[in-house]
Biopython code that builds the backbone (N, CA, C, O; Angstrom):
import numpy as np
from Bio.PDB.StructureBuilder import StructureBuilder

atoms = [
    (1, "MET", "N", (134.370, 74.376, -25.805)),
    (1, "MET", "CA", (133.754, 74.309, -27.118)),
    (1, "MET", "C", (133.704, 72.842, -27.536)),
    (1, "MET", "O", (134.623, 72.070, -27.265)),
    (2, "LYS", "N", (132.603, 72.476, -28.205)),
    (2, "LYS", "CA", (132.426, 71.093, -28.655)),
    (2, "LYS", "C", (132.159, 71.094, -30.166)),
    (2, "LYS", "O", (131.485, 71.981, -30.689)),
    (3, "LEU", "N", (132.691, 70.106, -30.839)),
    (3, "LEU", "CA", (132.399, 69.883, -32.254)),
    (3, "LEU", "C", (131.196, 68.955, -32.326)),
    (3, "LEU", "O", (131.228, 67.856, -31.774)),
    (4, "ILE", "N", (130.136, 69.386, -33.002)),
    (4, "ILE", "CA", (128.905, 68.603, -33.115)),
    (4, "ILE", "C", (128.982, 67.744, -34.375)),
    (4, "ILE", "O", (129.475, 68.201, -35.406)),
    (5, "ASN", "N", (128.506, 66.520, -34.301)),
    (5, "ASN", "CA", (128.583, 65.597, -35.437)),
    (5, "ASN", "C", (127.418, 65.823, -36.409)),
    (5, "ASN", "O", (126.655, 64.903, -36.705)),
    (6, "ARG", "N", (127.300, 67.035, -36.888)),
    (6, "ARG", "CA", (126.269, 67.393, -37.864)),
    (6, "ARG", "C", (126.827, 68.425, -38.836)),
    (6, "ARG", "O", (127.701, 69.224, -38.498)),
    (7, "GLY", "N", (126.293, 68.381, -40.050)),
    (7, "GLY", "CA", (126.477, 69.459, -40.991)),
    (7, "GLY", "C", (125.232, 70.326, -40.912)),
    (7, "GLY", "O", (124.406, 70.143, -40.018)),
    (8, "PHE", "N", (125.085, 71.272, -41.843)),
    (8, "PHE", "CA", (123.925, 72.149, -41.784)),
    (8, "PHE", "C", (123.506, 72.646, -43.158)),
    (8, "PHE", "O", (124.306, 72.736, -44.089)),
    (9, "ILE", "N", (122.229, 72.961, -43.245)),
    (9, "ILE", "CA", (121.663, 73.671, -44.393)),
    (9, "ILE", "C", (121.030, 74.936, -43.827)),
    (9, "ILE", "O", (120.173, 74.859, -42.946)),
    (10, "THR", "N", (121.438, 76.084, -44.319)),
    (10, "THR", "CA", (120.837, 77.352, -43.932)),
    (10, "THR", "C", (119.908, 77.787, -45.053)),
    (10, "THR", "O", (120.300, 77.801, -46.220)),
    (11, "ILE", "N", (118.669, 78.145, -44.697)),
    (11, "ILE", "CA", (117.629, 78.469, -45.670)),
    (11, "ILE", "C", (117.355, 79.972, -45.673)),
    (11, "ILE", "O", (116.985, 80.553, -44.652)),
    (12, "HIS", "N", (117.543, 80.586, -46.835)),
    (12, "HIS", "CA", (117.253, 82.010, -47.010)),
    (12, "HIS", "C", (116.097, 82.138, -48.009)),
    (12, "HIS", "O", (116.245, 81.763, -49.173)),
    (13, "PRO", "N", (114.954, 82.662, -47.567)),
    (13, "PRO", "CA", (113.820, 82.820, -48.485)),
    (13, "PRO", "C", (114.127, 83.846, -49.571)),
    (13, "PRO", "O", (114.855, 84.812, -49.342)),
    (14, "THR", "N", (113.562, 83.621, -50.758)),
    (14, "THR", "CA", (113.699, 84.577, -51.859)),
    (14, "THR", "C", (112.404, 85.379, -51.986)),
    (14, "THR", "O", (111.477, 85.198, -51.197)),
    (15, "SER", "N", (112.347, 86.245, -52.960)),
    (15, "SER", "CA", (111.156, 87.081, -53.173)),
    (15, "SER", "C", (109.924, 86.232, -53.491)),
    (15, "SER", "O", (108.806, 86.648, -53.188)),
    (16, "HIS", "N", (110.099, 85.062, -54.090)),
    (16, "HIS", "CA", (108.952, 84.180, -54.370)),
    (16, "HIS", "C", (108.263, 83.775, -53.069)),
    (16, "HIS", "O", (107.035, 83.783, -52.981)),
    (17, "PHE", "N", (109.062, 83.420, -52.060)),
    (17, "PHE", "CA", (108.508, 83.055, -50.760)),
    (17, "PHE", "C", (107.827, 84.257, -50.119)),
    (17, "PHE", "O", (106.710, 84.141, -49.615)),
    (18, "PHE", "N", (108.485, 85.403, -50.133)),
    (18, "PHE", "CA", (107.918, 86.602, -49.518)),
    (18, "PHE", "C", (106.628, 87.023, -50.212)),
    (18, "PHE", "O", (105.675, 87.433, -49.548)),
    (19, "ASP", "N", (106.587, 86.927, -51.533)),
    (19, "ASP", "CA", (105.361, 87.280, -52.264)),
    (19, "ASP", "C", (104.204, 86.391, -51.825)),
    (19, "ASP", "O", (103.094, 86.877, -51.603)),
    (20, "TRP", "N", (104.457, 85.101, -51.700)),
    (20, "TRP", "CA", (103.417, 84.170, -51.249)),
    (20, "TRP", "C", (103.023, 84.476, -49.802)),
    (20, "TRP", "O", (101.835, 84.535, -49.484)),
    (21, "ALA", "N", (104.004, 84.668, -48.935)),
    (21, "ALA", "CA", (103.737, 84.907, -47.511)),
    (21, "ALA", "C", (102.896, 86.160, -47.303)),
    (21, "ALA", "O", (102.069, 86.215, -46.393)),
    (22, "ASN", "N", (103.105, 87.150, -48.135)),
    (22, "ASN", "CA", (102.388, 88.417, -47.968)),
    (22, "ASN", "C", (100.980, 88.391, -48.534)),
    (22, "ASN", "O", (100.285, 89.406, -48.486)),
    (23, "THR", "N", (100.538, 87.255, -49.071)),
    (23, "THR", "CA", (99.155, 87.156, -49.537)),
    (23, "THR", "C", (98.195, 86.898, -48.383)),
    (23, "THR", "O", (96.978, 86.952, -48.565)),
    (24, "PHE", "N", (98.728, 86.620, -47.205)),
    (24, "PHE", "CA", (97.893, 86.339, -46.038)),
    (24, "PHE", "C", (97.739, 87.596, -45.202)),
    (24, "PHE", "O", (98.677, 88.381, -45.055)),
    (25, "GLU", "N", (96.545, 87.776, -44.658)),
    (25, "GLU", "CA", (96.336, 88.900, -43.755)),
    (25, "GLU", "C", (97.165, 88.636, -42.506)),
    (25, "GLU", "O", (97.056, 87.584, -41.876)),
    (26, "SER", "N", (97.975, 89.593, -42.173)),
    (26, "SER", "CA", (98.873, 89.419, -41.050)),
    (26, "SER", "C", (99.121, 90.773, -40.401)),
    (26, "SER", "O", (98.867, 91.820, -40.998)),
    (27, "GLU", "N", (99.615, 90.736, -39.187)),
    (27, "GLU", "CA", (99.935, 91.970, -38.487)),
    (27, "GLU", "C", (101.159, 92.655, -39.088)),
    (27, "GLU", "O", (101.361, 93.856, -38.908)),
    (28, "PHE", "N", (101.957, 91.893, -39.790)),
    (28, "PHE", "CA", (103.174, 92.460, -40.364)),
    (28, "PHE", "C", (103.417, 91.883, -41.749)),
    (28, "PHE", "O", (103.019, 90.760, -42.061)),
    (29, "GLU", "N", (104.073, 92.677, -42.557)),
    (29, "GLU", "CA", (104.454, 92.223, -43.893)),
    (29, "GLU", "C", (105.920, 91.828, -43.846)),
    (29, "GLU", "O", (106.740, 92.522, -43.246)),
    (30, "VAL", "N", (106.240, 90.722, -44.475)),
    (30, "VAL", "CA", (107.636, 90.277, -44.500)),
    (30, "VAL", "C", (108.235, 90.619, -45.855)),
    (30, "VAL", "O", (107.593, 90.459, -46.893)),
    (31, "ASN", "N", (109.464, 91.089, -45.830)),
    (31, "ASN", "CA", (110.169, 91.341, -47.080)),
    (31, "ASN", "C", (111.663, 91.135, -46.876)),
    (31, "ASN", "O", (112.157, 91.200, -45.750)),
    (32, "PRO", "N", (112.373, 90.889, -47.958)),
    (32, "PRO", "CA", (113.795, 90.542, -47.866)),
    (32, "PRO", "C", (114.652, 91.648, -47.245)),
    (32, "PRO", "O", (115.695, 91.367, -46.655)),
    (33, "GLU", "N", (114.223, 92.887, -47.376)),
    (33, "GLU", "CA", (115.011, 94.002, -46.856)),
    (33, "GLU", "C", (115.009, 94.062, -45.333)),
    (33, "GLU", "O", (115.818, 94.775, -44.741)),
    (34, "ASP", "N", (114.104, 93.317, -44.693)),
    (34, "ASP", "CA", (114.010, 93.345, -43.237)),
    (34, "ASP", "C", (115.098, 92.522, -42.563)),
    (34, "ASP", "O", (115.190, 92.512, -41.336)),
    (35, "GLY", "N", (115.914, 91.839, -43.336)),
    (35, "GLY", "CA", (116.971, 91.021, -42.755)),
    (35, "GLY", "C", (116.418, 89.862, -41.945)),
    (35, "GLY", "O", (116.836, 89.625, -40.811)),
    (36, "ILE", "N", (115.470, 89.140, -42.539)),
    (36, "ILE", "CA", (114.848, 88.003, -41.862)),
    (36, "ILE", "C", (115.918, 86.961, -41.526)),
    (36, "ILE", "O", (116.741, 86.595, -42.365)),
    (37, "GLU", "N", (115.883, 86.501, -40.295)),
    (37, "GLU", "CA", (116.845, 85.493, -39.846)),
    (37, "GLU", "C", (116.581, 84.167, -40.555)),
    (37, "GLU", "O", (115.445, 83.692, -40.557)),
    (38, "PRO", "N", (117.601, 83.562, -41.153)),
    (38, "PRO", "CA", (117.394, 82.277, -41.837)),
    (38, "PRO", "C", (117.233, 81.143, -40.829)),
    (38, "PRO", "O", (117.659, 81.257, -39.680)),
    (39, "ASN", "N", (116.626, 80.068, -41.263)),
    (39, "ASN", "CA", (116.529, 78.857, -40.448)),
    (39, "ASN", "C", (117.682, 77.932, -40.792)),
    (39, "ASN", "O", (118.186, 77.933, -41.915)),
    (40, "VAL", "N", (118.092, 77.143, -39.811)),
    (40, "VAL", "CA", (119.199, 76.210, -39.978)),
    (40, "VAL", "C", (118.686, 74.806, -39.705)),
    (40, "VAL", "O", (118.037, 74.555, -38.690)),
    (41, "TYR", "N", (118.981, 73.901, -40.618)),
    (41, "TYR", "CA", (118.598, 72.497, -40.499)),
    (41, "TYR", "C", (119.869, 71.670, -40.393)),
    (41, "TYR", "O", (120.758, 71.770, -41.239)),
    (42, "LEU", "N", (119.949, 70.860, -39.359)),
    (42, "LEU", "CA", (121.129, 70.017, -39.185)),
    (42, "LEU", "C", (120.983, 68.741, -40.006)),
    (42, "LEU", "O", (119.905, 68.152, -40.088)),
    (43, "ILE", "N", (122.080, 68.339, -40.601)),
    (43, "ILE", "CA", (122.117, 67.155, -41.458)),
    (43, "ILE", "C", (123.339, 66.328, -41.069)),
    (43, "ILE", "O", (124.107, 66.721, -40.190)),
    (44, "THR", "N", (123.514, 65.196, -41.718)),
    (44, "THR", "CA", (124.710, 64.392, -41.485)),
    (44, "THR", "C", (125.959, 65.210, -41.809)),
    (44, "THR", "O", (125.960, 66.026, -42.731)),
    (45, "GLU", "N", (126.999, 64.982, -41.053)),
    (45, "GLU", "CA", (128.248, 65.710, -41.327)),
    (45, "GLU", "C", (129.062, 65.034, -42.428)),
    (45, "GLU", "O", (129.964, 65.640, -43.006)),
    (46, "ASP", "N", (128.735, 63.782, -42.709)),
    (46, "ASP", "CA", (129.501, 62.992, -43.676)),
    (46, "ASP", "C", (128.808, 62.964, -45.027)),
    (46, "ASP", "O", (128.060, 62.034, -45.330)),
    (47, "PHE", "N", (129.054, 63.971, -45.825)),
    (47, "PHE", "CA", (128.507, 63.946, -47.176)),
    (47, "PHE", "C", (129.599, 64.374, -48.146)),
    (47, "PHE", "O", (130.398, 65.269, -47.869)),
    (48, "LEU", "N", (129.603, 63.713, -49.273)),
    (48, "LEU", "CA", (130.577, 64.048, -50.307)),
    (48, "LEU", "C", (129.944, 64.938, -51.374)),
    (48, "LEU", "O", (130.605, 65.795, -51.963)),
    (49, "GLU", "N", (128.652, 64.718, -51.611)),
    (49, "GLU", "CA", (127.932, 65.513, -52.601)),
    (49, "GLU", "C", (126.730, 66.160, -51.937)),
    (49, "GLU", "O", (126.064, 65.547, -51.103)),
    (50, "ILE", "N", (126.461, 67.383, -52.305)),
    (50, "ILE", "CA", (125.383, 68.154, -51.692)),
    (50, "ILE", "C", (124.020, 67.758, -52.249)),
    (50, "ILE", "O", (123.045, 67.690, -51.500)),
    (51, "GLU", "N", (123.938, 67.495, -53.552)),
    (51, "GLU", "CA", (122.658, 67.249, -54.209)),
    (51, "GLU", "C", (121.835, 66.129, -53.563)),
    (51, "GLU", "O", (120.642, 66.323, -53.328)),
    (52, "PRO", "N", (122.425, 64.968, -53.269)),
    (52, "PRO", "CA", (121.615, 63.907, -52.645)),
    (52, "PRO", "C", (121.037, 64.318, -51.280)),
    (52, "PRO", "O", (119.920, 63.932, -50.934)),
    (53, "ILE", "N", (121.791, 65.088, -50.525)),
    (53, "ILE", "CA", (121.313, 65.549, -49.217)),
    (53, "ILE", "C", (120.121, 66.484, -49.398)),
    (53, "ILE", "O", (119.118, 66.362, -48.695)),
    (54, "ILE", "N", (120.232, 67.405, -50.330)),
    (54, "ILE", "CA", (119.136, 68.352, -50.574)),
    (54, "ILE", "C", (117.919, 67.614, -51.109)),
    (54, "ILE", "O", (116.800, 67.863, -50.661)),
    (55, "GLU", "N", (118.121, 66.714, -52.058)),
    (55, "GLU", "CA", (116.998, 65.949, -52.613)),
    (55, "GLU", "C", (116.301, 65.117, -51.538)),
    (55, "GLU", "O", (115.086, 64.927, -51.589)),
    (56, "GLN", "N", (117.061, 64.626, -50.575)),
    (56, "GLN", "CA", (116.493, 63.816, -49.502)),
    (56, "GLN", "C", (115.623, 64.653, -48.562)),
    (56, "GLN", "O", (114.633, 64.150, -48.030)),
    (57, "HIS", "N", (115.978, 65.915, -48.351)),
    (57, "HIS", "CA", (115.339, 66.709, -47.310)),
    (57, "HIS", "C", (114.510, 67.899, -47.797)),
    (57, "HIS", "O", (113.811, 68.511, -46.989)),
    (58, "PHE", "N", (114.560, 68.250, -49.081)),
    (58, "PHE", "CA", (113.958, 69.504, -49.514)),
    (58, "PHE", "C", (112.467, 69.595, -49.217)),
    (58, "PHE", "O", (111.989, 70.656, -48.816)),
    (59, "LYS", "N", (111.723, 68.508, -49.405)),
    (59, "LYS", "CA", (110.272, 68.569, -49.222)),
    (59, "LYS", "C", (109.913, 68.808, -47.754)),
    (59, "LYS", "O", (108.995, 69.569, -47.449)),
    (60, "LYS", "N", (110.638, 68.156, -46.854)),
    (60, "LYS", "CA", (110.411, 68.342, -45.421)),
    (60, "LYS", "C", (110.722, 69.795, -45.024)),
    (60, "LYS", "O", (109.982, 70.413, -44.258)),
    (61, "ILE", "N", (111.820, 70.320, -45.554)),
    (61, "ILE", "CA", (112.202, 71.707, -45.275)),
    (61, "ILE", "C", (111.171, 72.658, -45.862)),
    (61, "ILE", "O", (110.739, 73.595, -45.190)),
    (62, "PHE", "N", (110.770, 72.427, -47.110)),
    (62, "PHE", "CA", (109.791, 73.269, -47.796)),
    (62, "PHE", "C", (108.513, 73.357, -46.951)),
    (62, "PHE", "O", (108.008, 74.449, -46.690)),
    (63, "LYS", "N", (108.006, 72.215, -46.535)),
    (63, "LYS", "CA", (106.765, 72.173, -45.749)),
    (63, "LYS", "C", (106.925, 72.886, -44.409)),
    (63, "LYS", "O", (106.013, 73.581, -43.963)),
    (64, "ASN", "N", (108.066, 72.719, -43.776)),
    (64, "ASN", "CA", (108.290, 73.391, -42.499)),
    (64, "ASN", "C", (108.316, 74.911, -42.673)),
    (64, "ASN", "O", (107.734, 75.641, -41.870)),
    (65, "GLU", "N", (108.989, 75.381, -43.719)),
    (65, "GLU", "CA", (109.054, 76.822, -43.978)),
    (65, "GLU", "C", (107.661, 77.385, -44.265)),
    (65, "GLU", "O", (107.315, 78.464, -43.783)),
    (66, "LEU", "N", (106.861, 76.657, -45.048)),
    (66, "LEU", "CA", (105.501, 77.100, -45.345)),
    (66, "LEU", "C", (104.643, 77.117, -44.082)),
    (66, "LEU", "O", (103.835, 78.025, -43.890)),
    (67, "SER", "N", (104.817, 76.121, -43.228)),
    (67, "SER", "CA", (103.989, 76.021, -42.024)),
    (67, "SER", "C", (104.263, 77.147, -41.038)),
    (67, "SER", "O", (103.443, 77.404, -40.155)),
    (68, "MET", "N", (105.384, 77.814, -41.169)),
    (68, "MET", "CA", (105.659, 78.952, -40.296)),
    (68, "MET", "C", (104.827, 80.167, -40.679)),
    (68, "MET", "O", (104.674, 81.096, -39.886)),
    (69, "ILE", "N", (104.290, 80.157, -41.895)),
    (69, "ILE", "CA", (103.399, 81.229, -42.333)),
    (69, "ILE", "C", (101.949, 80.823, -42.108)),
    (69, "ILE", "O", (101.161, 81.589, -41.554)),
    (70, "THR", "N", (101.603, 79.617, -42.540)),
    (70, "THR", "CA", (100.267, 79.078, -42.293)),
    (70, "THR", "C", (100.346, 77.566, -42.204)),
    (70, "THR", "O", (101.021, 76.917, -43.004)),
    (71, "GLU", "N", (99.656, 77.020, -41.232)),
    (71, "GLU", "CA", (99.631, 75.563, -41.094)),
    (71, "GLU", "C", (98.542, 74.933, -41.954)),
    (71, "GLU", "O", (98.460, 73.708, -42.049)),
    (72, "ASN", "N", (97.719, 75.744, -42.573)),
    (72, "ASN", "CA", (96.658, 75.247, -43.447)),
    (72, "ASN", "C", (97.275, 74.842, -44.786)),
    (72, "ASN", "O", (97.603, 75.692, -45.613)),
    (73, "GLU", "N", (97.426, 73.552, -44.983)),
    (73, "GLU", "CA", (98.090, 73.051, -46.195)),
    (73, "GLU", "C", (97.336, 73.400, -47.474)),
    (73, "GLU", "O", (97.922, 73.397, -48.556)),
    (74, "GLU", "N", (96.059, 73.696, -47.362)),
    (74, "GLU", "CA", (95.291, 74.103, -48.549)),
    (74, "GLU", "C", (95.767, 75.456, -49.085)),
    (74, "GLU", "O", (95.541, 75.774, -50.252)),
    (75, "ASP", "N", (96.416, 76.242, -48.246)),
    (75, "ASP", "CA", (96.936, 77.547, -48.659)),
    (75, "ASP", "C", (98.349, 77.456, -49.233)),
    (75, "ASP", "O", (98.880, 78.441, -49.746)),
    (76, "TRP", "N", (98.948, 76.284, -49.145)),
    (76, "TRP", "CA", (100.295, 76.107, -49.664)),
    (76, "TRP", "C", (100.244, 76.002, -51.187)),
    (76, "TRP", "O", (99.209, 75.635, -51.743)),
    (77, "PRO", "N", (101.329, 76.313, -51.856)),
    (77, "PRO", "CA", (101.384, 76.120, -53.302)),
    (77, "PRO", "C", (101.189, 74.642, -53.645)),
    (77, "PRO", "O", (101.600, 73.762, -52.889)),
    (78, "GLU", "N", (100.571, 74.386, -54.770)),
    (78, "GLU", "CA", (100.370, 72.999, -55.200)),
    (78, "GLU", "C", (101.684, 72.337, -55.593)),
    (78, "GLU", "O", (101.878, 71.141, -55.379)),
    (79, "ASP", "N", (102.571, 73.120, -56.162)),
    (79, "ASP", "CA", (103.841, 72.598, -56.663)),
    (79, "ASP", "C", (104.902, 72.661, -55.565)),
    (79, "ASP", "O", (105.483, 73.718, -55.317)),
    (80, "LEU", "N", (105.147, 71.546, -54.918)),
    (80, "LEU", "CA", (106.207, 71.470, -53.915)),
    (80, "LEU", "C", (107.398, 70.687, -54.468)),
    (80, "LEU", "O", (108.013, 69.877, -53.774)),
    (81, "SER", "N", (107.699, 70.954, -55.724)),
    (81, "SER", "CA", (108.784, 70.252, -56.412)),
    (81, "SER", "C", (110.144, 70.832, -56.027)),
    (81, "SER", "O", (110.239, 71.903, -55.428)),
    (82, "PHE", "N", (111.179, 70.103, -56.386)),
    (82, "PHE", "CA", (112.538, 70.579, -56.152)),
    (82, "PHE", "C", (112.800, 71.869, -56.920)),
    (82, "PHE", "O", (113.485, 72.763, -56.424)),
    (83, "ASP", "N", (112.254, 71.964, -58.132)),
    (83, "ASP", "CA", (112.429, 73.173, -58.940)),
    (83, "ASP", "C", (111.815, 74.384, -58.232)),
    (83, "ASP", "O", (112.425, 75.452, -58.167)),
    (84, "GLN", "N", (110.613, 74.204, -57.707)),
    (84, "GLN", "CA", (109.942, 75.287, -56.983)),
    (84, "GLN", "C", (110.729, 75.654, -55.721)),
    (84, "GLN", "O", (110.918, 76.833, -55.419)),
    (85, "PHE", "N", (111.179, 74.648, -54.999)),
    (85, "PHE", "CA", (111.981, 74.871, -53.794)),
    (85, "PHE", "C", (113.211, 75.715, -54.125)),
    (85, "PHE", "O", (113.556, 76.635, -53.383)),
    (86, "SER", "N", (113.863, 75.403, -55.230)),
    (86, "SER", "CA", (115.066, 76.121, -55.641)),
    (86, "SER", "C", (114.785, 77.577, -55.991)),
    (86, "SER", "O", (115.665, 78.429, -55.864)),
    (87, "LYS", "N", (113.565, 77.866, -56.430)),
    (87, "LYS", "CA", (113.184, 79.252, -56.727)),
    (87, "LYS", "C", (112.840, 80.022, -55.458)),
    (87, "LYS", "O", (113.048, 81.233, -55.388)),
    (88, "TRP", "N", (112.321, 79.332, -54.469)),
    (88, "TRP", "CA", (111.831, 79.988, -53.264)),
    (88, "TRP", "C", (112.897, 80.167, -52.185)),
    (88, "TRP", "O", (112.730, 80.983, -51.278)),
    (89, "PHE", "N", (114.002, 79.403, -52.278)),
    (89, "PHE", "CA", (115.007, 79.454, -51.221)),
    (89, "PHE", "C", (116.420, 79.387, -51.793)),
    (89, "PHE", "O", (116.678, 78.722, -52.796)),
    (90, "VAL", "N", (117.313, 80.087, -51.131)),
    (90, "VAL", "CA", (118.746, 79.995, -51.404)),
    (90, "VAL", "C", (119.346, 79.246, -50.222)),
    (90, "VAL", "O", (119.043, 79.545, -49.067)),
    (91, "LEU", "N", (120.191, 78.280, -50.516)),
    (91, "LEU", "CA", (120.758, 77.424, -49.480)),
    (91, "LEU", "C", (122.238, 77.693, -49.286)),
    (91, "LEU", "O", (122.966, 78.005, -50.229)),
    (92, "GLU", "N", (122.659, 77.565, -48.048)),
    (92, "GLU", "CA", (124.078, 77.505, -47.718)),
    (92, "GLU", "C", (124.273, 76.180, -47.004)),
    (92, "GLU", "O", (123.454, 75.794, -46.171)),
    (93, "ILE", "N", (125.350, 75.486, -47.325)),
    (93, "ILE", "CA", (125.580, 74.166, -46.764)),
    (93, "ILE", "C", (126.984, 74.099, -46.193)),
    (93, "ILE", "O", (127.940, 74.601, -46.784)),
    (94, "GLY", "N", (127.087, 73.473, -45.040)),
    (94, "GLY", "CA", (128.390, 73.315, -44.418)),
    (94, "GLY", "C", (128.452, 72.020, -43.640)),
    (94, "GLY", "O", (127.427, 71.391, -43.374)),
    (95, "SER", "N", (129.656, 71.626, -43.276)),
    (95, "SER", "CA", (129.818, 70.333, -42.618)),
    (95, "SER", "C", (130.406, 70.439, -41.221)),
    (95, "SER", "O", (130.697, 69.417, -40.599)),
    (96, "THR", "N", (130.587, 71.651, -40.714)),
    (96, "THR", "CA", (131.186, 71.794, -39.396)),
    (96, "THR", "C", (130.306, 72.672, -38.518)),
    (96, "THR", "O", (129.961, 73.797, -38.880)),
    (97, "VAL", "N", (129.944, 72.123, -37.336)),
    (97, "VAL", "CA", (129.126, 72.859, -36.377)),
    (97, "VAL", "C", (129.835, 72.808, -35.031)),
    (97, "VAL", "O", (130.165, 71.734, -34.529)),
    (98, "PHE", "N", (130.062, 73.984, -34.456)),
    (98, "PHE", "CA", (130.672, 74.089, -33.140)),
    (98, "PHE", "C", (129.630, 74.553, -32.135)),
    (98, "PHE", "O", (128.803, 75.412, -32.442)),
    (99, "ASP", "N", (129.668, 73.990, -30.948)),
    (99, "ASP", "CA", (128.787, 74.386, -29.859)),
    (99, "ASP", "C", (129.635, 75.127, -28.831)),
    (99, "ASP", "O", (130.540, 74.547, -28.231)),
    (100, "LEU", "N", (129.342, 76.397, -28.632)),
    (100, "LEU", "CA", (130.113, 77.208, -27.695)),
    (100, "LEU", "C", (129.541, 77.187, -26.278)),
    (100, "LEU", "O", (130.139, 77.740, -25.356)),
    (101, "GLU", "N", (128.399, 76.559, -26.110)),
    (101, "GLU", "CA", (127.753, 76.513, -24.804)),
    (101, "GLU", "C", (128.238, 75.326, -23.984)),
    (101, "GLU", "O", (128.636, 74.300, -24.536)),
    (102, "LYS", "N", (128.203, 75.474, -22.667)),
    (102, "LYS", "CA", (128.610, 74.395, -21.766)),
    (102, "LYS", "C", (127.486, 73.403, -21.523)),
    (102, "LYS", "O", (127.740, 72.223, -21.282)),
    (103, "SER", "N", (126.237, 73.876, -21.585)),
    (103, "SER", "CA", (125.104, 72.995, -21.304)),
    (103, "SER", "C", (124.915, 72.013, -22.454)),
    (103, "SER", "O", (125.322, 72.271, -23.587)),
    (104, "ASP", "N", (124.286, 70.880, -22.136)),
    (104, "ASP", "CA", (124.022, 69.852, -23.134)),
    (104, "ASP", "C", (122.972, 70.320, -24.138)),
    (104, "ASP", "O", (122.102, 71.128, -23.813)),
    (105, "LEU", "N", (123.064, 69.812, -25.339)),
    (105, "LEU", "CA", (122.054, 70.084, -26.345)),
    (105, "LEU", "C", (120.755, 69.394, -25.974)),
    (105, "LEU", "O", (120.759, 68.315, -25.382)),
    (106, "ARG", "N", (119.642, 70.027, -26.327)),
    (106, "ARG", "CA", (118.328, 69.404, -26.133)),
    (106, "ARG", "C", (117.671, 69.330, -27.493)),
    (106, "ARG", "O", (117.840, 70.217, -28.329)),
    (107, "ALA", "N", (116.929, 68.279, -27.706)),
    (107, "ALA", "CA", (116.182, 68.113, -28.953)),
    (107, "ALA", "C", (114.732, 67.871, -28.608)),
    (107, "ALA", "O", (114.408, 67.239, -27.603)),
    (108, "GLU", "N", (113.856, 68.392, -29.472)),
    (108, "GLU", "CA", (112.412, 68.213, -29.304)),
    (108, "GLU", "C", (111.852, 67.728, -30.618)),
    (108, "GLU", "O", (112.060, 68.362, -31.653)),
    (109, "LYS", "N", (111.143, 66.612, -30.596)),
    (109, "LYS", "CA", (110.522, 66.090, -31.817)),
    (109, "LYS", "C", (109.373, 66.975, -32.229)),
    (109, "LYS", "O", (108.574, 67.390, -31.390)),
    (110, "LEU", "N", (109.282, 67.268, -33.509)),
    (110, "LEU", "CA", (108.176, 68.066, -34.043)),
    (110, "LEU", "C", (107.268, 67.204, -34.876)),
    (110, "LEU", "O", (106.275, 67.694, -35.414)),
]
sb = StructureBuilder()
sb.init_structure("model")
sb.init_model(0)
sb.init_chain("A")
sb.init_seg("    ")
for serial, (resi, resn, name, xyz) in enumerate(atoms, 1):
    if name == "N":
        sb.init_residue(resn, " ", resi, " ")
    sb.init_atom(name, np.array(xyz, "f"), 0.0, 1.0, " ", f" {name:<3s}", serial, name[0])
structure = sb.get_structure()
């Protein structure tokens, strides 16, 4: 087991996100009762306050979450503010990440 030098933000969509996502014609409808798997974003492990970390990254996270539904930015909400982000997602934050795998981590730039 290895200790990774990253903290994390786990993103759980709220009903606001699901309501928006379901406005698109899709093969499936998404809703909170389906137990949608949250996304995890790695951040610095050395933080004393959570707010500056969230303020630094919220817009990038918001855009990534929206792009998983549609990459057409014209379909995204106009308001990508921190207030809107806070309504659309519930966050969990932690500072310890363990890697249970023996193989090396791989990263891919997006």
